N, C-alpha and C positions, 0 to 999 in steps of 0.2 A: 328816421323812425322817430315817430311820438311814443314816450314811454312812459306807463303808468307811475309816477311819479310817488315814493313810499319815504317820506321825510317823517322819520317814526322820531326824530329829536323834535318834531311840532306836535304829535303827539301827545307826550306827556307833561305832566306839571309835578313839580315836587311839593308832596304834604308831608308835613313835620309834625309829629305825635307829642305825645307830652313825655315818652324818655328819651328826645332829643335826637331819634334817628329819624334820618327821613326815608319816604317811601313815595316810590312814582307811582300813579296811576291815570289810565288815561280817560280823558274827558269822554272818547264815544265808546268805551267798553260798557260791558254791563255790570249794573249795581252789585257787589257783593251781598250776598243771602236774599237776593230778590226771592219771589214767588214767578211772576208772571215774565219779565224780561230777561231770560234765560237762554243763552244761545241755543241756535236751533239744530238737532241732531238729525241729521241727513240721512245717516246712515239706518236709521230706523223709522224715517217718516211715513205714516201712513200714505203720504199723496204720491210715494213713489213704488213701484212695481220691486220687492225683494224677492221673487220667486219667479220662476220661469211660469210657472202653473197660474199663477196670477193674472201673467199677460196671456196665455194663449186660452183664457176662459173669460176673456174681453172683447165681447164682439165686435168692437172697434180695429182689432190687431187681427192680422191672418191668424189662424188658427191653430194650424200642425207648424208653425215656424218655427223654427230652432232659436234663440236668444242668445245674448250675450249682454255680460255686465259693463255699461258704457257710460261715461259721464255724458254731462252736456254737449263738451266740444267735439267730443268723440263721437256720439249721434250725430251732430253735423256734418263730419267729416263722413261717415258713411254715407249720408244720405246726398252730399256732392260727388262722391265716388262712384254712387250709383248713376246717377244723372250724367256725369261724363263718359262712363264706359256706355250707355245704353242709347247716347244720343249725339252724335257728333256736331249737331249745331251748338251746343253748350260750350260757354266760355265762362272761366273766374278770374277776376283780376280785380285790383286794389294796390293798397300801399303795403308791402311786404307781405304778398299774398304766396307768392313765389318760392321764397323763404318760410312759408307756414303759417303768416301773420300772427300777431301780435300773441294771440289766444289758441294758436296751434290748431285751430278749424281747419287748414286748408294743407295740414302737414304732407309731405310726400307726395301731394298731388302733381304738383309741376314734374318729378321723375318718372311719375308712371305717364303721364299726359302730355309733356311735353310746352317748350316754352309757346309757342303759337296757340296753345287752350288755357294753360294758366302762366299769369305773369303779371308783374309788376307794373304800377303805374307810376306817374309823376304826384307828387305832394299837390293834388289839385282834385277837390271834391266837385266843382263845377265841371272840369275837364272828365272824370270818372264818368260820371250819371250821363254827361253830355252824350260820350263814346259810347252807353250803353243804350241807350236810348236811339241811336242810329244804329246799333248792330241788331235791334230788335225790330227797326222797322224793315230793317233787310232780309228777315226771317231768320235770325241768330237767337240762341235764348240766353242772356249773358245775366252773367250774376255777379255784381257789382258788390264790393266790399268797402264799407265806410269805418275806418279805422275803428274810430269811438263815434257814437251819436253825436256828441258832443261839437262835433266839427263837420255836420251835415250841412247845416245854414248857406256854405257861399252855393252848394248844390239846389237850395229852397226854389230858383228861377227855373232851372231844369225838369225839377220833379212837378212843381204847379203848372209853370206856363206850356210845357212842353208833353210829358210824359202824363199827364192827368188829363189833358185834351186832345190827345191825338186820338182817340175812337171817337170821340165827338165830331171832330174838326173833318175825320176823313170820311165821315156821313155814311153815305151807301156804296162808296166803293170797298167797304169792307176792311180797310186797312186797319192795323191794330197794331199794339207793339207786346202781345203777350208773348209770355216766358221772360219778359222784365222783371226782376228780382235785385231788388236793394237790400243787403243785410248790413246789421249796425250792432254792435253790442253797446248796450245802455244801462242806465241805473246807479246805483250807490254802492259802493263798495266797503265804507268806512274809512276810505283816507282817499277819495279821489278827487275831492275840493272842485274847486270851479268850473277845469274842463277836462274832468273823467266822471263826471257824477249826474248828468243832466238826463231825464227823462222825455223826449218831446214828441212822443205818441200824438198828444193833444194838437198839435199843430198842423199833425196831416191827417187826422179825422175830419177836418172840418173842408178836406178838398176831395170831393167828387171825381170819381175815375181812379182814385188809387185805392188798394185794399191795403188795411192796415194789420197786422198782426202780432201778436207777444205769447210765445211759448213757456208752458211751466215747469217743462220736464225734458231727458232726452228723448223720450219716447214718443212725447208730443213734437217735439222738434224738429225729429226726422220726418213725420208724417206731412206736420204742415208746410217743410222745405219743400217736397216732393209734389205736395200738391200745389205751390204755390208755383213751382218751376213751370208743371203743367198747365198753366192759368191764363187764360187769354186776357189778361188784364196787367197792368204792373202791380208790383206787390212789394211793399216794405215791412220786413221781418225784424223787428227790434228783440233783441236777444240779451236778458239781462244777464251781464257778466259775472255777477256774483256765483252764479250757476255752474260756469264753465266747469270748473272741476268740484264744485261740492254737491251739485244731485247727481247722483249715480242711481242707475237703476237697471234691470232687464230690460232690452230692445229687441224687436223683433229682427231678425236677421235678413228677412226679406223684405222687398219695397212695398212700402203702402202709402196711403194716403189718408190725410183727416180733412174733413169740410171745414173749407175756410170762413164760411158763413154763421155756422153754427158754435154757441154756447154749449157748455158741458154740465152737466149737474153732477157734481165729483160726490156729494154727501147729501141724503134727502132730509129733509126735516119739517116740522109743523110749526114754529113759533115765529122764529125770524130768519129772513134771508141774507144772506151775504154775498155780495157780488166784488170779484176783483178780478185780478189776472198777473200773471208773469210771478216775481218772485214774494211780492206780498200774500199770495196764497196759502203757504206756511205761515206766516205771522197768523194769520185771519184762522188757520189752523188751529194752532195753539190759544189763541184767546177764547174758540169755541168750545174745545175740550175743557177749557177753565169755567167757561160762562156755564156750560150744560153740566157741569159738576155740583155749582155754585147754587145755580137757580131751577134748578130739575125743569130744563128746556131740551127743547131739540131743535138744531139749526142747520138750515139749507144751505150750502155752501154752491156758487156756481163759479166757473171760470168763464170768462167771455173768451178768449183767444182770438178771436175776430173783434179789431176795436171799432173797424167800420170797412164794410157795412155790419153792424153787429146784431147779434138775435136779440130782438126785443122780444118775442113771443115768450121764450122760454123763461127769459126775467119776469115778464107780466103774470105768465102762470102761475109762479113759484108765488109772486108776491101777493096775488090775489086769494093763494091756498094761507098764507103767514099772515097777512097782515102789515107785516112789519120789515124795512128794509135798510141794510146798512151798506154803502159803497166803497169801497177802500180802493185807494192806489197811490204809489210812490210819489208820481210826479204833482206838479203844484195843483194846488186846491181850485185856483182861480182859471174859470173856463177850460176846466179837465173833464175828462171822461166822466168823472163822475157827475159832473154838473147836468148832461144830456143822459144820462141814465136815471137821475133821480126827476129832471122833468119828463121823461118818457114815462116813469111809473106815475107821477102826479097826474099826467093825462089820462092814460090809461086804466089805472087801476085805484085813484083817489077813492073811489066809494069802499073798497077793500081795506084802505089804512087804518090800522089802529093809535098809529102814534105818527109822528114825523121821520121822514128820511133822513137817515144819519149819514155824513161825509165825511170820512177819515183818510186825510192826503198829504201830500207833502206842502209844507209853508210856505207863504206866498212869497220867497225870499229866496236869495242865490246861497249856492251848498258850501257852509263855512266848514274848511277845515276839520277843527279839532271840536264841532257841534252838529256833523253831520246824524250821527245816532239821533241827533233830537229833530232831524227836522225831517225825518219819514215816518210813517205811522210806525209804532211798536204795539207788540202783544197787549199791553196798558190801555193806549187807548181806542184800538178795537174793542176790547173786553170793555171799558166803561161806554163804548156807543151802542155795544150791547143791551148793556144793561138799562142804558137810559131809553133804549127802546121799548125793552120789557116792563118796565117801570112807569111808563109814562101815562 
């Protein structure tokens, strides 16, 4: 089993003060006395539903459903449980999945549904995805887990040359591999280094025939996963692993689906549009709060949710209104999702722009262990991009 290494000895560097005492400080920790780059308090964060009434009054969710306070991985587990209970065609497999998985998303499912429907696989990502494609071609609904997104690359040929082309190749026969879902934990956690920190979503958004989704919260994760299982296209769901335990909110007990190709305007505004997805939305929210207080502006925040195909019209409509756009994502800036969004805005809303489009993203380099926090967008970088756009 691959384990997320916690080499804390590499995270700290001794600093000697004038008194002669030695104090350790993590390179990747938040600076002391910071105003903007402070830890995110998920327990009170406005992007999460902290009361049942807030969920029940949101038209996206079942209105009269009871709710439970769940974290991200528990919401995933709930969606998997519902899918397995209601459709005998659903299968769940991957490395250590029968044991509950590294992040506990499949906990207790092998016990309830048996080893013929929830089972471990060999350590072979190409084999996992190839087997899943074969199952889907025979009418099953396989949910394959790649233990870390960093290890999906051996399966790239199966995803690009087989899964993505299946319906096109079948032509008028009507053959498809709908129900194929590939789940993978992605993103930075602060100490993942080279092989447990990657966000490879942009690689898949280049491929027609694949849907690519990244949820931001437990309630979103449940609805998007159930929609993916019901979809007639193969769907890749990237799950920000830093949110598995950190993001906790009220989640409807009933089953529900959220649309796979619609962005969501989380917060309305009139002066700047900020577009993001996944975990950086929480960082964007903090930057927006500070910018609105400092510059007397209102900022619209959009969650793309679906990265391919993505909701162009919602983004263009917002930018035509605000005249300014900032695109934020954790993955590398070069050829990233932000480049596609920025180009689409340039083509579809150019005459409405009051300032150049800003991109805030991960650096075009590999994820160094002790410098991980400097590599991904933080509150200050997003705040500066908003300020630059306003002051242009």
